[in-house]
C-alpha positions as CSV (number, residue, x, y, z in Angstrom):
1,X,47.5,15.7,13.2
2,X,46.0,16.6,9.8
3,X,47.8,13.7,8.3
4,X,45.7,11.3,10.4
5,X,42.5,11.8,8.5
6,X,40.6,8.5,7.8
7,X,39.0,8.6,4.4
8,X,37.6,5.9,2.1
9,X,37.9,6.3,-1.6
10,X,34.6,7.4,-3.3
11,X,32.9,7.6,0.1
12,X,31.2,10.9,-0.8
13,X,29.8,9.5,-4.0
14,X,28.5,6.4,-2.2
15,X,26.7,8.6,0.3
16,X,25.1,10.6,-2.6
17,X,23.9,7.3,-4.2
18,X,22.5,6.1,-0.9
19,X,20.6,9.3,-0.4
20,X,19.1,9.2,-3.9
21,X,18.2,5.6,-3.5
22,X,16.6,6.4,-0.1
23,X,14.5,9.0,-1.8
24,X,13.3,6.5,-4.4
25,X,12.8,3.8,-1.8
26,X,10.8,6.3,0.3
27,X,8.6,7.1,-2.7
28,X,8.0,3.5,-3.3
29,X,7.2,2.9,0.3
30,X,4.9,5.9,0.4
31,X,3.0,4.5,-2.6
32,X,3.0,0.9,-1.4
33,X,-0.1,-1.1,-2.4
34,X,-2.2,-2.2,0.5
35,X,-5.2,-4.5,0.6
36,X,-8.1,-2.9,2.5
37,X,-11.4,-4.3,3.5
38,X,-14.4,-2.1,2.8
39,X,-18.0,-2.3,3.7
40,X,-20.1,-0.8,1.0
41,X,-23.8,-0.5,0.6
42,X,-24.8,-3.3,-1.8
43,X,-26.4,-0.9,-4.3
44,X,-23.2,1.2,-4.3
45,X,-21.1,-1.9,-4.9
46,X,-23.4,-2.9,-7.8
47,X,-23.1,0.6,-9.3
48,X,-19.3,0.5,-9.0
49,X,-19.3,-2.9,-10.8
50,X,-21.7,-1.5,-13.4
51,X,-19.3,1.4,-14.0
52,X,-16.3,-1.0,-14.3
53,X,-18.2,-3.2,-16.7
54,X,-19.1,-0.2,-18.8
55,X,-15.5,0.9,-19.1
56,X,-14.4,-2.6,-20.0
57,X,-17.0,-3.2,-22.7
58,X,-17.3,0.3,-24.1
59,X,-13.7,1.3,-24.1
60,X,-12.4,-2.2,-24.6
61,X,-9.7,-1.9,-21.9
62,X,-8.8,-3.8,-18.8
63,X,-10.1,-2.0,-15.8
64,X,-10.0,-3.3,-12.3
65,X,-12.3,-2.7,-9.4
66,X,-9.5,-0.8,-7.7
67,X,-9.1,1.5,-10.7
68,X,-12.9,2.2,-10.7
69,X,-12.6,3.0,-7.0
70,X,-9.6,5.3,-7.5
71,X,-11.6,7.0,-10.3
72,X,-14.2,7.8,-7.7
73,X,-11.7,9.0,-5.2
74,X,-10.2,11.3,-7.9
75,X,-13.7,12.8,-8.4
76,X,-14.0,13.4,-4.7
77,X,-10.5,15.0,-4.7
78,X,-11.5,17.3,-7.6
79,X,-14.7,18.3,-5.8
80,X,-13.2,19.0,-2.4
81,X,-9.9,20.8,-2.3
82,X,-8.9,19.3,1.1
83,X,-5.7,19.8,3.0
84,X,-3.5,16.7,2.8
85,X,-1.4,15.0,5.4
86,X,-4.0,15.1,8.3
87,X,-3.6,13.1,11.4
88,X,-5.2,9.7,11.5
89,X,-8.9,10.0,12.2
90,X,-10.8,7.3,14.2
91,X,-14.1,6.2,12.9
92,X,-17.2,5.2,14.8
93,X,-17.6,1.5,15.2
94,X,-20.8,-0.6,15.0
95,X,-24.1,-0.3,13.4
96,X,-26.0,2.9,12.9
97,X,-29.4,3.2,14.4
98,X,-32.2,2.7,11.8
99,X,-29.8,1.7,9.0
100,X,-31.8,-0.4,6.5
101,X,-29.6,-0.5,3.4
102,X,-28.0,-3.9,2.8
103,X,-24.2,-4.0,2.9
104,X,-21.5,-5.9,1.1
105,X,-18.0,-6.5,2.2
106,X,-15.3,-6.1,-0.4
107,X,-11.5,-5.8,-0.5
108,X,-9.4,-3.9,-2.9
109,X,-5.7,-3.1,-3.4
110,X,-5.0,0.6,-3.1
111,X,-1.8,2.6,-3.2
112,X,-1.1,4.2,0.2
113,X,-1.4,7.6,-1.5
114,X,-5.1,6.9,-1.9
115,X,-5.5,5.4,1.6
116,X,-4.0,8.6,2.9
117,X,-6.5,10.6,0.8
118,X,-9.4,8.6,2.3
119,X,-8.2,9.5,5.8
120,X,-7.7,13.2,4.8
121,X,-11.2,13.2,3.3
122,X,-12.8,11.7,6.4
123,X,-10.9,14.1,8.6
124,X,-12.2,17.0,6.4
125,X,-15.8,15.9,6.7
126,X,-15.6,15.2,10.4
127,X,-13.4,18.0,11.7
128,X,-13.8,20.8,9.1
129,X,-17.4,20.3,8.1
130,X,-18.5,19.0,11.5
131,X,-20.3,15.9,10.2
132,X,-19.4,13.7,13.2
133,X,-21.1,10.5,12.0
134,X,-19.7,10.7,8.5
135,X,-18.2,7.3,7.6
136,X,-16.5,5.4,4.8
137,X,-20.0,4.2,3.8
138,X,-21.1,7.8,3.3
139,X,-17.9,8.6,1.4
140,X,-18.4,5.7,-0.9
141,X,-22.0,6.7,-1.5
142,X,-21.0,10.2,-2.3
143,X,-18.2,8.9,-4.6
144,X,-20.7,6.7,-6.5
145,X,-23.0,9.7,-6.8
146,X,-20.2,11.6,-8.5
147,X,-19.4,8.7,-10.8
148,X,-23.1,8.6,-11.8
149,X,-23.2,12.4,-12.4
150,X,-20.0,12.2,-14.6
151,X,-21.2,9.1,-16.6
152,X,-24.8,9.8,-17.4
153,X,-24.6,7.6,-20.6
154,X,-24.5,4.5,-18.4
155,X,-27.9,2.9,-17.7
156,X,-27.8,3.0,-13.9
157,X,-31.1,1.2,-13.2
């Protein structure tokens, strides 16, 4: 019966190629760019725009709003060494009582790697630090605060 083995030429090599392509494909899928809608406090949005404008004019380079946002996320990542790969956290919906700051809606394109970081960061704040009402608005405000601390040469007022 050993003579009845079905075999395709170069089948093993093809399987290796598929596996390596699957790894590359998975990496690309894992870093897929996604458009997300964000509510930001208007003054935070203006400060993020001010930072972006500063980089464009001072460093003479193209710098998108998403790149400015990712810069802020990197500062949060550096400040908090959080565990990655947390389960999806649900956020409170609706308005906060007594909230007076004006908001602005915006959308940006982010790699899924950074969307996952946002979830992990919010998970950390809510579950590990116990700040139950912590929101994306709070995260963005904290992120803008770090950008301001790191870039004191920018006239923020």
